[in-house]
N, CA, C and O atoms as CSV, one atom per row, in Angstrom:
chain,resi,resn,atom,element,x,y,z
A,1,UNK,N,N,180.263,104.440,125.808
A,1,UNK,CA,C,178.936,103.913,125.490
A,1,UNK,C,C,178.554,104.409,124.106
A,1,UNK,O,O,178.623,105.606,123.830
A,2,UNK,N,N,178.164,103.522,123.264
A,2,UNK,CA,C,177.763,103.900,121.919
A,2,UNK,C,C,176.270,104.171,121.876
A,2,UNK,O,O,175.508,103.669,122.703
A,3,UNK,N,N,175.865,104.966,120.908
A,3,UNK,CA,C,174.465,105.361,120.789
A,3,UNK,C,C,173.564,104.165,120.533
A,3,UNK,O,O,172.400,104.180,120.934
A,4,UNK,N,N,174.078,103.116,119.868
A,4,UNK,CA,C,173.227,101.970,119.560
A,4,UNK,C,C,172.897,101.126,120.795
A,4,UNK,O,O,171.961,100.328,120.754
A,5,UNK,N,N,173.651,101.288,121.900
A,5,UNK,CA,C,173.365,100.565,123.132
A,5,UNK,C,C,172.502,101.388,124.089
A,5,UNK,O,O,172.030,100.872,125.102
A,6,UNK,N,N,172.302,102.637,123.774
A,6,UNK,CA,C,171.563,103.515,124.658
A,6,UNK,C,C,170.056,103.269,124.523
A,6,UNK,O,O,169.536,103.116,123.418
A,7,UNK,N,N,169.374,103.235,125.656
A,7,UNK,CA,C,167.917,103.097,125.656
A,7,UNK,C,C,167.332,104.372,125.066
A,7,UNK,O,O,167.582,105.465,125.574
A,8,UNK,N,N,166.564,104.238,124.011
A,8,UNK,CA,C,166.043,105.398,123.275
A,8,UNK,C,C,164.991,106.176,124.067
A,8,UNK,O,O,164.823,107.376,123.847
A,9,UNK,N,N,164.291,105.522,124.972
A,9,UNK,CA,C,163.247,106.201,125.742
A,9,UNK,C,C,163.777,106.925,126.968
A,9,UNK,O,O,163.225,107.948,127.375
A,10,UNK,N,N,164.845,106.400,127.558
A,10,UNK,CA,C,165.343,106.989,128.801
A,10,UNK,C,C,166.673,107.708,128.627
A,10,UNK,O,O,167.026,108.559,129.444
A,11,UNK,N,N,167.404,107.380,127.586
A,11,UNK,CA,C,168.734,107.944,127.394
A,11,UNK,C,C,169.796,107.251,128.231
A,11,UNK,O,O,170.957,107.661,128.222
A,12,UNK,N,N,169.411,106.202,128.957
A,12,UNK,CA,C,170.349,105.492,129.824
A,12,UNK,C,C,171.208,104.533,129.015
A,12,UNK,O,O,170.783,104.013,127.983
A,13,UNK,N,N,172.427,104.306,129.503
A,13,UNK,CA,C,173.347,103.403,128.828
A,13,UNK,C,C,173.325,101.992,129.364
A,13,UNK,O,O,173.950,101.103,128.787
A,14,UNK,N,N,172.612,101.764,130.468
A,14,UNK,CA,C,172.557,100.429,131.061
A,14,UNK,C,C,171.102,100.061,131.351
A,14,UNK,O,O,170.309,100.927,131.720
A,15,UNK,N,N,170.747,98.791,131.189
A,15,UNK,CA,C,169.362,98.364,131.426
A,15,UNK,C,C,168.849,98.677,132.835
A,15,UNK,O,O,167.703,99.096,132.994
A,16,UNK,N,N,169.691,98.475,133.864
A,16,UNK,CA,C,169.240,98.760,135.225
A,16,UNK,C,C,168.952,100.244,135.410
A,16,UNK,O,O,167.979,100.613,136.068
A,17,UNK,N,N,169.785,101.086,134.837
A,17,UNK,CA,C,169.552,102.525,134.928
A,17,UNK,C,C,168.267,102.892,134.189
A,17,UNK,O,O,167.499,103.733,134.655
A,18,UNK,N,N,168.036,102.268,133.048
A,18,UNK,CA,C,166.815,102.531,132.281
A,18,UNK,C,C,165.588,102.139,133.094
A,18,UNK,O,O,164.583,102.849,133.078
A,19,UNK,N,N,165.659,101.012,133.806
A,19,UNK,CA,C,164.547,100.577,134.655
A,19,UNK,C,C,164.296,101.577,135.784
A,19,UNK,O,O,163.149,101.911,136.083
A,20,UNK,N,N,165.374,102.050,136.404
A,20,UNK,CA,C,165.235,103.036,137.476
A,20,UNK,C,C,164.607,104.321,136.950
A,20,UNK,O,O,163.730,104.902,137.591
A,21,UNK,N,N,165.057,104.752,135.793
A,21,UNK,CA,C,164.525,105.982,135.198
A,21,UNK,C,C,163.043,105.812,134.879
A,21,UNK,O,O,162.243,106.711,135.138
A,22,UNK,N,N,162.679,104.669,134.322
A,22,UNK,CA,C,161.252,104.425,134.014
A,22,UNK,C,C,160.411,104.473,135.282
A,22,UNK,O,O,159.328,105.057,135.282
A,23,UNK,N,N,160.895,103.865,136.367
A,23,UNK,CA,C,160.155,103.868,137.635
A,23,UNK,C,C,160.012,105.290,138.180
A,23,UNK,O,O,158.938,105.674,138.643
A,24,UNK,N,N,161.084,106.060,138.124
A,24,UNK,CA,C,161.012,107.444,138.617
A,24,UNK,C,C,160.083,108.283,137.749
A,24,UNK,O,O,159.343,109.120,138.264
A,25,UNK,N,N,160.114,108.068,136.448
A,25,UNK,CA,C,159.224,108.804,135.557
A,25,UNK,C,C,157.757,108.463,135.818
A,25,UNK,O,O,156.879,109.320,135.718
A,26,UNK,N,N,157.508,107.198,136.152
A,26,UNK,CA,C,156.138,106.801,136.485
A,26,UNK,C,C,155.653,107.585,137.702
A,26,UNK,O,O,154.525,108.076,137.723
A,27,UNK,N,N,156.514,107.698,138.714
A,27,UNK,CA,C,156.151,108.478,139.916
A,27,UNK,C,C,155.981,109.948,139.567
A,27,UNK,O,O,155.065,110.600,140.068
A,28,UNK,N,N,156.848,110.478,138.716
A,28,UNK,CA,C,156.718,111.866,138.279
A,28,UNK,C,C,155.374,112.084,137.603
A,28,UNK,O,O,154.708,113.090,137.847
A,29,UNK,N,N,154.975,111.150,136.759
A,29,UNK,CA,C,153.671,111.263,136.081
A,29,UNK,C,C,152.525,111.265,137.088
A,29,UNK,O,O,151.549,111.996,136.920
A,30,UNK,N,N,152.642,110.444,138.134
A,30,UNK,CA,C,151.616,110.429,139.185
A,30,UNK,C,C,151.559,111.777,139.905
A,30,UNK,O,O,150.477,112.306,140.159
A,31,UNK,N,N,152.719,112.323,140.228
A,31,UNK,CA,C,152.789,113.615,140.898
A,31,UNK,C,C,152.213,114.699,139.999
A,31,UNK,O,O,151.457,115.554,140.460
A,32,UNK,N,N,152.566,114.668,138.721
A,32,UNK,CA,C,152.023,115.647,137.771
A,32,UNK,C,C,150.504,115.620,137.766
A,32,UNK,O,O,149.864,116.672,137.740
A,33,UNK,N,N,149.917,114.421,137.790
A,33,UNK,CA,C,148.458,114.323,137.783
A,33,UNK,C,C,147.865,114.905,139.062
A,33,UNK,O,O,146.821,115.556,139.028
A,34,UNK,N,N,148.531,114.669,140.186
A,34,UNK,CA,C,148.066,115.251,141.445
A,34,UNK,C,C,148.117,116.776,141.382
A,34,UNK,O,O,147.196,117.453,141.840
A,35,UNK,N,N,149.191,117.310,140.815
A,35,UNK,CA,C,149.321,118.766,140.682
A,35,UNK,C,C,148.194,119.305,139.812
A,35,UNK,O,O,147.577,120.315,140.152
A,36,UNK,N,N,147.922,118.646,138.701
A,36,UNK,CA,C,146.847,119.079,137.799
A,36,UNK,C,C,145.508,119.050,138.528
A,36,UNK,O,O,144.739,120.009,138.459
A,37,UNK,N,N,145.231,117.957,139.221
A,37,UNK,CA,C,143.964,117.827,139.942
A,37,UNK,C,C,143.825,118.916,141.008
A,37,UNK,O,O,142.771,119.540,141.130
A,38,UNK,N,N,144.884,119.138,141.771
A,38,UNK,CA,C,144.845,120.160,142.819
A,38,UNK,C,C,144.716,121.565,142.222
A,38,UNK,O,O,143.986,122.405,142.748
A,39,UNK,N,N,145.425,121.810,141.125
A,39,UNK,CA,C,145.345,123.104,140.436
A,39,UNK,C,C,143.894,123.394,140.033
A,39,UNK,O,O,143.384,124.492,140.256
A,40,UNK,N,N,143.242,122.397,139.439
A,40,UNK,CA,C,141.861,122.573,138.988
A,40,UNK,C,C,140.909,122.760,140.160
A,40,UNK,O,O,139.996,123.583,140.092
A,41,UNK,N,N,141.112,122.009,141.225
A,41,UNK,CA,C,140.267,122.176,142.412
A,41,UNK,C,C,140.447,123.559,143.017
A,41,UNK,O,O,139.473,124.206,143.401
A,42,UNK,N,N,141.695,124.011,143.101
A,42,UNK,CA,C,141.970,125.327,143.667
A,42,UNK,C,C,141.328,126.424,142.825
A,42,UNK,O,O,140.749,127.366,143.367
A,43,UNK,N,N,141.428,126.306,141.512
A,43,UNK,CA,C,140.835,127.306,140.626
A,43,UNK,C,C,139.324,127.378,140.828
A,43,UNK,O,O,138.755,128.468,140.892
A,44,UNK,N,N,138.678,126.225,140.929
A,44,UNK,CA,C,137.220,126.201,141.157
A,44,UNK,C,C,136.862,126.872,142.479
A,44,UNK,O,O,135.933,127.677,142.541
A,45,UNK,N,N,137.602,126.538,143.534
A,45,UNK,CA,C,137.338,127.139,144.839
A,45,UNK,C,C,137.557,128.648,144.805
A,45,UNK,O,O,136.756,129.410,145.347
A,46,UNK,N,N,138.631,129.069,144.175
A,46,UNK,CA,C,138.926,130.492,144.086
A,46,UNK,C,C,137.834,131.238,143.322
A,46,UNK,O,O,137.436,132.336,143.711
A,47,UNK,N,N,137.360,130.644,142.245
A,47,UNK,CA,C,136.280,131.268,141.474
A,47,UNK,C,C,135.013,131.384,142.315
A,47,UNK,O,O,134.306,132.389,142.244
A,48,UNK,N,N,134.732,130.368,143.102
A,48,UNK,CA,C,133.550,130.397,143.971
A,48,UNK,C,C,133.701,131.465,145.052
A,48,UNK,O,O,132.742,132.171,145.364
A,49,UNK,N,N,134.893,131.587,145.623
A,49,UNK,CA,C,135.146,132.635,146.610
A,49,UNK,C,C,134.877,134.003,145.989
A,49,UNK,O,O,134.191,134.835,146.583
A,50,UNK,N,N,135.419,134.233,144.792
A,50,UNK,CA,C,135.233,135.523,144.128
A,50,UNK,C,C,133.766,135.813,143.847
A,50,UNK,O,O,133.302,136.931,144.072
A,51,UNK,N,N,133.036,134.827,143.362
A,51,UNK,CA,C,131.607,135.013,143.077
A,51,UNK,C,C,130.833,135.309,144.355
A,51,UNK,O,O,129.959,136.176,144.375
A,52,UNK,N,N,131.158,134.588,145.410
A,52,UNK,CA,C,130.477,134.790,146.697
A,52,UNK,C,C,130.776,136.183,147.242
A,52,UNK,O,O,129.879,136.873,147.727
A,53,UNK,N,N,132.037,136.588,147.158
A,53,UNK,CA,C,132.429,137.911,147.653
A,53,UNK,C,C,131.705,139.006,146.882
A,53,UNK,O,O,131.169,139.935,147.486
A,54,UNK,N,N,131.682,138.908,145.547
A,54,UNK,CA,C,131.031,139.944,144.726
A,54,UNK,C,C,129.518,139.932,144.934
A,54,UNK,O,O,128.891,140.991,144.944
A,55,UNK,N,N,128.926,138.752,145.100
A,55,UNK,CA,C,127.476,138.665,145.328
A,55,UNK,C,C,127.085,139.314,146.648
A,55,UNK,O,O,125.946,139.752,146.813
A,56,UNK,N,N,128.016,139.378,147.581
A,56,UNK,CA,C,127.726,139.991,148.877
A,56,UNK,C,C,128.052,141.483,148.880
A,56,UNK,O,O,127.988,142.142,149.918
A,57,UNK,N,N,128.401,142.002,147.710
A,57,UNK,CA,C,128.724,143.430,147.614
A,57,UNK,C,C,130.191,143.741,147.808
A,57,UNK,O,O,130.576,144.906,147.905
A,58,UNK,N,N,131.010,142.713,147.864
A,58,UNK,CA,C,132.447,142.906,148.061
A,58,UNK,C,C,133.180,143.157,146.755
A,58,UNK,O,O,132.576,143.280,145.690
A,59,UNK,N,N,134.475,143.227,146.866
A,59,UNK,CA,C,135.334,143.511,145.718
A,59,UNK,C,C,135.597,142.250,144.895
A,59,UNK,O,O,135.391,141.130,145.361
A,60,UNK,N,N,136.054,142.460,143.668
A,60,UNK,CA,C,136.372,141.335,142.786
A,60,UNK,C,C,137.534,140.521,143.325
A,60,UNK,O,O,137.530,139.293,143.238
A,61,UNK,N,N,138.523,141.196,143.878
A,61,UNK,CA,C,139.654,140.502,144.471
A,61,UNK,C,C,140.191,141.289,145.646
A,61,UNK,O,O,139.886,142.469,145.818
A,62,UNK,N,N,140.990,140.621,146.446
A,62,UNK,CA,C,141.588,141.218,147.635
A,62,UNK,C,C,143.102,141.174,147.443
A,62,UNK,O,O,143.728,140.123,147.582
A,63,UNK,N,N,143.675,142.326,147.123
A,63,UNK,CA,C,145.105,142.369,146.796
A,63,UNK,C,C,145.991,141.927,147.948
A,63,UNK,O,O,147.028,141.305,147.718
A,64,UNK,N,N,145.607,142.233,149.188
A,64,UNK,CA,C,146.428,141.810,150.331
A,64,UNK,C,C,146.502,140.283,150.401
A,64,UNK,O,O,147.542,139.724,150.746
A,65,UNK,N,N,145.413,139.625,150.078
A,65,UNK,CA,C,145.400,138.153,150.059
A,65,UNK,C,C,146.310,137.629,148.951
A,65,UNK,O,O,147.053,136.668,149.151
A,66,UNK,N,N,146.249,138.266,147.782
A,66,UNK,CA,C,147.111,137.827,146.680
A,66,UNK,C,C,148.585,138.018,147.031
A,66,UNK,O,O,149.410,137.152,146.744
A,67,UNK,N,N,148.915,139.152,147.652
A,67,UNK,CA,C,150.310,139.387,148.052
A,67,UNK,C,C,150.778,138.334,149.053
A,67,UNK,O,O,151.918,137.873,148.992
A,68,UNK,N,N,149.890,137.956,149.977
A,68,UNK,CA,C,150.208,136.930,150.974
A,68,UNK,C,C,150.528,135.595,150.289
A,68,UNK,O,O,151.484,134.915,150.661
A,69,UNK,N,N,149.739,135.235,149.309
A,69,UNK,CA,C,149.944,133.973,148.583
A,69,UNK,C,C,151.255,134.017,147.798
A,69,UNK,O,O,152.035,133.066,147.837
A,70,UNK,N,N,151.496,135.112,147.090
A,70,UNK,CA,C,152.744,135.248,146.328
A,70,UNK,C,C,153.945,135.141,147.253
A,70,UNK,O,O,154.922,134.467,146.928
A,71,UNK,N,N,153.879,135.803,148.405
A,71,UNK,CA,C,154.999,135.768,149.344
A,71,UNK,C,C,155.212,134.366,149.913
A,71,UNK,O,O,156.351,133.938,150.100
A,72,UNK,N,N,154.130,133.656,150.187
A,72,UNK,CA,C,154.248,132.280,150.700
A,72,UNK,C,C,154.991,131.406,149.695
A,72,UNK,O,O,155.883,130.645,150.069
A,73,UNK,N,N,154.624,131.514,148.427
A,73,UNK,CA,C,155.276,130.722,147.383
A,73,UNK,C,C,156.726,131.159,147.185
A,73,UNK,O,O,157.602,130.321,146.969
A,74,UNK,N,N,156.986,132.470,147.258
A,74,UNK,CA,C,158.355,132.969,147.103
A,74,UNK,C,C,159.244,132.432,148.224
A,74,UNK,O,O,160.379,132.026,147.979
A,75,UNK,N,N,158.730,132.431,149.446
A,75,UNK,CA,C,159.523,131.929,150.579
A,75,UNK,C,C,159.804,130.439,150.446
A,75,UNK,O,O,160.891,129.974,150.789
A,76,UNK,N,N,158.829,129.697,149.951
A,76,UNK,CA,C,158.994,128.247,149.849
A,76,UNK,C,C,159.833,127.827,148.651
A,76,UNK,O,O,160.546,126.825,148.708
A,77,UNK,N,N,159.748,128.603,147.552
A,77,UNK,CA,C,160.343,128.144,146.296
A,77,UNK,C,C,161.324,129.127,145.665
A,77,UNK,O,O,161.870,128.854,144.596
A,78,UNK,N,N,161.550,130.247,146.303
A,78,UNK,CA,C,162.439,131.239,145.720
A,78,UNK,C,C,161.725,132.066,144.664
A,78,UNK,O,O,160.496,132.064,144.596
A,79,UNK,N,N,162.500,132.780,143.832
A,79,UNK,CA,C,161.908,133.677,142.840
A,79,UNK,C,C,160.916,132.990,141.899
A,79,UNK,O,O,159.907,133.587,141.524
A,80,UNK,N,N,161.192,131.756,141.520
A,80,UNK,CA,C,160.257,131.043,140.639
A,80,UNK,C,C,158.921,130.801,141.333
A,80,UNK,O,O,157.886,130.705,140.674
A,81,UNK,N,N,158.940,130.703,142.654
A,81,UNK,CA,C,157.710,130.501,143.399
A,81,UNK,C,C,156.723,131.631,143.198
A,81,UNK,O,O,155.514,131.406,143.134
A,82,UNK,N,N,157.240,132.853,143.098
A,82,UNK,CA,C,156.357,134.001,142.863
A,82,UNK,C,C,155.662,133.858,141.516
A,82,UNK,O,O,154.478,134.171,141.394
A,83,UNK,N,N,156.377,133.395,140.518
A,83,UNK,CA,C,155.779,133.205,139.196
A,83,UNK,C,C,154.733,132.099,139.213
A,83,UNK,O,O,153.688,132.215,138.574
A,84,UNK,N,N,155.017,131.027,139.943
A,84,UNK,CA,C,154.044,129.944,140.079
A,84,UNK,C,C,152.780,130.483,140.743
A,84,UNK,O,O,151.670,130.206,140.289
A,85,UNK,N,N,152.949,131.248,141.811
A,85,UNK,CA,C,151.794,131.810,142.526
A,85,UNK,C,C,150.963,132.697,141.609
A,85,UNK,O,O,149.734,132.629,141.631
A,86,UNK,N,N,151.612,133.522,140.809
A,86,UNK,CA,C,150.870,134.398,139.903
A,86,UNK,C,C,150.066,133.602,138.885
A,86,UNK,O,O,148.946,133.982,138.546
A,87,UNK,N,N,150.626,132.505,138.396
A,87,UNK,CA,C,149.889,131.654,137.455
A,87,UNK,C,C,148.699,130.994,138.146
A,87,UNK,O,O,147.610,130.911,137.576
A,88,UNK,N,N,148.910,130.528,139.368
A,88,UNK,CA,C,147.823,129.903,140.115
A,88,UNK,C,C,146.710,130.912,140.382
A,88,UNK,O,O,145.529,130.606,140.216
A,89,UNK,N,N,147.095,132.108,140.795
A,89,UNK,CA,C,146.094,133.144,141.057
A,89,UNK,C,C,145.303,133.472,139.803
A,89,UNK,O,O,144.082,133.622,139.857
A,90,UNK,N,N,145.985,133.582,138.687
A,90,UNK,CA,C,145.296,133.895,137.433
A,90,UNK,C,C,144.312,132.789,137.055
A,90,UNK,O,O,143.233,133.071,136.534
A,91,UNK,N,N,144.679,131.534,137.316
A,91,UNK,CA,C,143.787,130.426,136.990
A,91,UNK,C,C,142.485,130.528,137.788
A,91,UNK,O,O,141.432,130.103,137.313
A,92,UNK,N,N,142.552,131.078,138.975
A,92,UNK,CA,C,141.369,131.180,139.816
A,92,UNK,C,C,140.536,132.420,139.592
A,92,UNK,O,O,139.319,132.386,139.769
A,93,UNK,N,N,141.166,133.512,139.208
A,93,UNK,CA,C,140.427,134.766,139.086
A,93,UNK,C,C,140.378,135.312,137.678
A,93,UNK,O,O,139.612,136.235,137.402
A,94,UNK,N,N,141.184,134.759,136.772
A,94,UNK,CA,C,141.279,135.305,135.434
A,94,UNK,C,C,142.289,136.439,135.386
A,94,UNK,O,O,142.851,136.816,136.414
A,95,UNK,N,N,142.520,136.983,134.202
A,95,UNK,CA,C,143.490,138.074,134.083
A,95,UNK,C,C,142.968,139.351,134.751
A,95,UNK,O,O,141.760,139.571,134.845
A,96,UNK,N,N,143.885,140.166,135.202
A,96,UNK,CA,C,143.496,141.445,135.823
A,96,UNK,C,C,143.029,142.435,134.776
A,96,UNK,O,O,142.663,143.562,135.112
């Protein structure tokens, strides 16, 4: 396959493959938007939980809860899951 026949947007060498790739990328973009929306909703909820807890005289955060979340993500996604969980937690509570 020569470079001049390759679809420049998908990298595919055949039109049918390029169409399949475009369709899958469209679904990926939809999933990405869902992840973004859920991430933002979770962060808002987490911030509200923290404010409510502190307003009631509680602590800024509950480390046992954070460990539980990190472990859940690690079990579901492996080592990278722990990193994802830490980023999600930070989005909701801010840096430690």
